[in-house]
N, C-alpha and C positions, 0 to 999 in steps of 0.2 A: 719480288721477294716476299714469299710470306711463311711465316714461321708458321707452327703447329705440331702436331705429338700423333704421335701413333698408338692406341688405343693399349694394346698389349705392352708397351712399359708401365704402367702400372697392373697388372692382372689384378691387382689383390682390391682393389679397387671401382664403384659401382660405377655405370655411366654417370650417373650425375656427382658421384666424385670426381672424376675425369674434368668435368666442362668446367666444373671448380674450379681446376685446377689450371687448366688451358685459363679462363677469365683471372684468377691474381698471380700469373706468367706474363700477358702479351703474349698466347700462341692462338694462331686464328683461326685454325682449321685440327681436324681430326682424322687418323683415316683407323674407322672401325672395327677391331679384328674380328672372324669370321669364327675362332673356336669356344669366348664365353662371351664378350659383350654383346654382340650381337649372331647368336648361332646360326647356322647353313639352316634354314628354311623356315627360322618361325619370326611370320609375316610382323604381328602384332608390335612385338620387342621389336621389330627392324623400322617400322613406320613412329611406335612413338623417343624411341634413339635419336633420330635424323629430325624431328619434329622438335626435338627438347635442344638439338643444336644450336641451330637457327632460330631459336623462338631466344637462347642467349647469345644471338649474335657472334656465333660462328659457322663456321663453313664445314663440310664433309667433303672430305680432299678425297677417301677412297673408300672402299672394301675389302681391308687385309682377309680375301677367303684362302684356306689351306688346302685349293683344287691343284693339285700336281697330272700336269699333259699328260694324257694316253698309259694312266693308270690306272688299276682297279680301286680304286679307294673308296669307296660306297656315299660320292658325295654327285648327287644330281646337277650338270650347270645347269640348264635353266630354272633349276632352286635355285641354285645361287643368284642369277639375272633378275628373279622376281626379288629376295631378297636386297639386292642392291638396289632396286628400283624400288620396293618401298621405306631404303633410307635415305637414295639423295642423291647415293655414289654415281657419280659421272666416270668408276673404271673401278673396274675390281683387276687385283691382285690375284695369278694368278702363279704355278710352278712348271719350269719348264723341266717335268719330269723327274727321274729319280738318279738319275747317274749322269758323272761331270761330264764332262765332251770327251774327253781320252778314252774312256770307258764305251761309250754310249757307238756301237754298230750304225750303218747310213741304215739300213732298215729302224731300227731305231731312235732313230732327229728323223725321219720321213714322215713316223708315229708322231710323235709331238707336234711338226709344225701340222699337220694334216689334223691333230685334235681341235691345236692352235686356232684354226681359219675354221672347222667345224663351232667353240666356243666363240669366233668375235661373230660368228653372224646370226651369232643366239645375240647375245648382249647389245648389238649395234642395233635388233629392230624395235629395241628399246632406249639408243642409244647410247648407251653405254657402252666405255671400252675396257681393252684386257691392258694388262701390263704383264708382263715377265718379272718375276721376282729378281731380282741380280743377284749369285749366292751359288759356292762352293755345292757341293753334289747335286748342278744341275745342267743343262745346257748351259746355261748362263754361267760358269764360272770362271770365265773371260772375255775383255771385251773383243777380242775375231769371235769366237764363239756363239756368244750373243749376236751381232752382227750378222755371221753366216742365219742363221735362224728368223731375225729377222728380214732378211733379205731373201728366208724362203715361204718367209710367209707376206708379204708386203701389202697390206688390208691396211686400209683408212683407219681402221678402230682394235689395233695392233699398237701398243709398245710399249717401252723398256723405262722401268725404274736401276736407279743405281743410288750404291753409294762407295765405302772406300774400297779394292783388296784390300785382304788383309794383308802388312805386311810389308808391301811395295813399295819402292823407294815417290816421293812426290814426286818427281816427274813421270815415272810409269805411268803412277795413278790419274795424272791429271791427261795422261795421252788415254787412257783410258775411260775417260770424262768423256775428248774430246768427238772420240771415236761414237759413241753413241748418241750424240749431241742432238744428230736429225729427230731420231725418232724418242727422246728423253721426254716421260710423263710426267716424275719427282723423286726425289735426291729425299734415301731413307741418312738420316744424319745420325754420330756416335763419333767414339774416340776412344778405339783397342787397340791394344802395344803389345808386344812380348811373344813368348809360344812357353805354358801357354797365353793364349788371347788373356789380357786383362782391364781390364774398362777404367779409362782416368777421366778426368773434367773435362768436359768440352775445351776450357782453355788451353787445355795441355796441348788443342790438337790444332792452334790459333793460326800458328801460321799454315799448313796445310789446306786450315776449311776455307780460309783466306784469301787461295787463289784458287781453289774450286770456285768461291764465289765469285769470283773476277772472273773465271771462262763463262759458268754462265750465264754475266753481263753482256758479256764484248757477243755470248749471242743471243743476247734480248731472251734470252729463258727466263719469266717471272714464275717460275711454278713453286710449289708448295718445297717445302727444307722441315721435313719432318723426327722429331729428335726420336729414336727408335729405341736407345738402349740411355738406363743413369747407372752410374756406380751406389751400387746395393741395395737397385733398383725402389732410392731413399725418394722422398719429397723435397729434403732438403737438398739434394744433389741436381734433380730438376729445376728447382730454382736457378739454382746455380749455372745451368747449363741454358736455361729460358733466355738470360738475361747474356750470354755468352751469344746463343744464337741469333738475339734482337741486332743486340753493336754486330755483330756479322753481316741483317739482311738490309741494316740501313742504307 
């Protein structure tokens, strides 16, 4: 297991400060966000941030784009691929449309799949994968729907991310992870609970996360486990959660 961080966890900090926070807290990889730290299309910044990351002894886990498949969101995917290439990212995170699986018609699902295949071909030309964000309000709002999309886009450069579905019992969350395991790229780590969702220290979710990590190990998935949210967006919370994550990854 490779403990890491999504840069969006600390939006207010500069890339230099985020790298330093990772070094201080034993985190080994970073998914750089495309909204603020490595803006879409800014190749100079992408090259600089990628070089700084590697010079610090860290790796770039992914490029966290905000490209939504089959939508006119003003983002040119070819430009995103060039940005990811300059960053040195092996994978680009994309969103599976703008509708949940229950609201999405068959033609809309087909459009998402078609755009995913188009994007995967563009990324593959630079030896970069794409991975679906596993998230509500998209076609990957459940493991079953995500798997349906993965089967419709059976491409060697298409994978999926995973994070715990909010509010599900542990057994159901584990079933979700198991179903997506064959196409899993990496995992976003946090512990939310309640309605409305409240952030808690990762240590409070030790039992659940120990079960997830054990399942990953059973499947020999030595993938990045990247902290995405910490309580109050605070560096003190990052320190505590990073310690818990490192213990989980041992």
